[in-house]
N, C-alpha and C positions, 0 to 999 in steps of 0.2 A: 039490696043487699049490702051488707057493713063494711066499709074502707078497711084496710087495713095499714094505713098511715095514722097518722097522729094529726089530730084535729088543729094543732100549730100548722103542720103543714099546712094541711089545708088550707087553712086560714091564708097564707102566707102568697099560696098557689093560686087563688081566688083573687083575692088583689094586684100579685101582679101579673097573670092572664087579660086584668080590665087593664091595665096602663098598656102594655106590647103591641105593634104593629105583628110579630110572632109568637103568639102565644103557646104553637105547637113546641117551640123550644123556650119553653120555661124550665127548670127542672126544682125542684125544691126537695130536699134530703135532710134530715134530721142526724146527728152525728153526736153524739155523746161524749160531754165534754168533761172537766177536772168537777165543777163542784154544778154544774148545769147545763144541759143541751146546746146544743150549736144548731140554729138551723140554716144551712147553708141554701142561696138563691144563685139560680146562674141563668140570664136571657142570654139573648143572641148580643151576639158585641154592637148591635148599628141600635138595639133598647137597651143599650145599659143607661144613657142619659135619663131617658123617660124613669127607669126604676129609681135613679138615684134622685135626680130634678135640682133646679137651682137652687145652689147653697145648700146642698143635700136636705133641703127640707122634706121632698116625698120620703126618700130612703128614712129618714125620718119619723116622719107620719107611719110608715109601715113597720116599724121598732118599736113604738107608741103600743099599737094595736095590739102585734105582738104581746108587749109586756102584757097587757091587758088582758088581753086574754090567757094566758098562763097564770098571773099571778089569783085569776079566777077559781084557777083549779087548783090554788096554791103551790104554784110553781116557778122558774125561773126560764127565761129564756134572752139567747141572744143570735141576731140575725148577723149574718157574712153573706156581704154580697159580692159576689166573684167573677173576674174576667176569663 
C-alpha cells in the first residue's frame, strides 16, 4: 500500500520515533513555506530533550539527514522542532 506522506516526513518520523520514549506521540507534518517546505516535528514534552540532544547535536543530525534526503530529490527542506 502506498504511503500518502512525503518521504521526508517519513524519514523524520522514523528517526524521531527511534529516539523517544513515547513514539506514539510523535507527530510530523509538512507545511508549505515561502521558498521550500518546512517539516514540523512535535514530540511529548518529556521527550523534547532526546530529540534536541546535548548542545543541539541530535537536532542538527536530524536536520543533516533531512537536508541530504531532500537534496537527493533536488529539493530543500527545513526542520522545525515544536514544543
